[in-house]
C-alpha positions, 0 to 999 in steps of 0.5 A, a space after each residue: 123341050 119344056 124340061 130343058 128350057 125349065 133347066 136353063 132358065 133355073 140356072 140363070 135366075 141361079 146365076 143371077 141370085 149369085 152375081 147380083 146377090 153379092 151386090 145386095 150383100 156389099 150394099 147391106 153390108 156398107 149400109 149397116 157395118 162400113 163407117 169409115 170413109 174408106 171403106 164405104 168407098 172401097 165397098 161400094 167400088 166391090 159392088 159398083 164395078 160388077 153391078 151392071 153385068 151382072 143384072 144381064 143375067 136377070 134381063 136374061 132370065 126374063 127374055 127367056 121366060 117371054 120366050 119358052 114359057 109366054 102365059 106364065 110370063 104374061 101371069 106373073 108379070 101382071 099379078 104382080 104388077 105392083 111390087 115388079 114396078 117397086 123393084 124396078 125403080 130400087 134398081 134404078 136407085 141403088 145403080 145411081 147410088 153407085 154411080 153419082 157417089 163418087 162425082 163430088 166430094 162433099 160428105 152430104 153428096 156422098 151420105 145420100 147416094 150411099 144410103 140410096 145404095 144400101 137402103 135400095 140394096 136391103 129393100 131388094 133383097 127383101 123383095 126378092 125373098 117376097 116373090 120366092 115366097 108367093 110362088 112357093 105359097 101359091 096366088 088365087 088364079 082366076 080371082 077366084 072370091 066366094 066361087 066367081 072367077 073374076 079373072 081368065 082362069 090363068 091370071 090373078 092380082 094381088 094387092 100389097 097385103 090383106 087385111 088377115 096378112 095371112 097366107 092362108 087368106 081366100 086373097 093373100 096378098 104380096 105380102 104375108 107372115 109366111 113371105 116375109 119370113 122368106 123375105 128375111 130369109 134371103 136378106 140374111 143369106 145375102 148379107 153373108 155371100 156379100 159379106 164374103 164377098 167383100 172379104 174376098 176383093 177387098 182389104 176392108 178394114 172390117 173384113 175380122 169383123 165380117 167373119 163374126 158377123 157372118 158366123 153369128 148371121 149363119 146361126 140365124 139362117 139356120 133357125 129361120 130356115 127350120 122355122 120356114 120349113 116348119 110353116 111351109 110343111 102347114 101350109 102346104 103338107 104336100 110340100 116334101 112330096 117331090 123329095 120323096 117320089 124322086 129320091 134324088 132330088 135331095 142332093 139340093 137341099 143337101 148343097 144348101 145345108 153343107 153350105 151353111 154348115 161349113 160356114 161354120 168355120 168361117 173364121 178357120 177357113 185357109 183361103 177367103 174363096 172358101 168362105 165364097 162357095 160356101 155362100 153360094 151353095 146356100 143360094 144355089 141349094 135353096 133355090 133349085 130345092 125350092 124349085 123341084 119341091 113344086 115342079 113340073 109347078 111354076 105357080 100353084 094355084 090355091 083355089 080348086 077351081 083353076 089349076 096350077 101353072 106348069 112347065 107344059 100347060 105355059 109354054 110355047 109352041 115346040 117349033 118356037 122353043 126349037 128356034 129359040 134354042 139356035 138363038 140361045 146358043 149365041 146369046 150364051 157365048 157372047 154372055 159368057 164372053 162378056 162375063 169371062 172377060 170382065 171378072 178376068 180384068 177385076 181379078 183379086 183385090 179391086 181397093 186401087 182400081 178407079 171407080 166413080 171418079 
């Protein structure tokens, strides 16, 4: 049951980053590339019409973590308390930026909420990437300092950064030069994804320009990916052991690099949906590759005193997991019906749909 729920939660989180990821990316595109009022309105609409349904997947993922792996949930929600509060504020400012923009027609009012939407989207993408970097790097479980534990073995506390700014520190912070690299990769990936979404759903005047931007960002993404793999191997020489021991897991990196390879032909793709599918492949391949690399660990320990958190030592009881399965099926049915109905109602280009008035 542990493996089943691990796979289900991984799927839910991957779907969240695919769906809400294009909202983040649209916000970044809006911040840096939308110059005319018409483009700003239609790009914010491409996110605003969908953001609330997309974030249901994040709520579902959080609820499933609490239900299936309560020890892991308690550990990360206490240890990452400060960055989680920052993320909560960013989520709120992104939402109100979208919802309040069209309430008045004063330009200064629109400019304030445009910046709220764009900057919040950018920082959310960065912080979610930094969070993934922390999971890949590991944390100081138990707060071991000079051989002494400050907390129980599955708890930890991380400052935003420490003075060394290094992932190799005995007491690393949330932000260091490794997690920043993963954060930047996430920003680049979601900007590509958001740009593909804008091209797919709108008739914005910058759509052709966005294809050039996607191509350039794709080159940057490939370079950053190779750098991050080298850094990760330097930090943890066992990073790729799972792919050697279980060769079938190589399918996940193949999905990731296939998405990157395909986007080099973004300008010659016949259908707009193809670009969106390719950036979706990058997101899914990146998340699944990261999880496959550390499996069955879900939060590595950077010290030798306390063992890493795995799907086995953090899971709920067998009875709890089986009861949750029945309710989970009902929840998934409702979730999929909600998503399908909404996507059908808002199919095609959204330029003339009403939002924010």
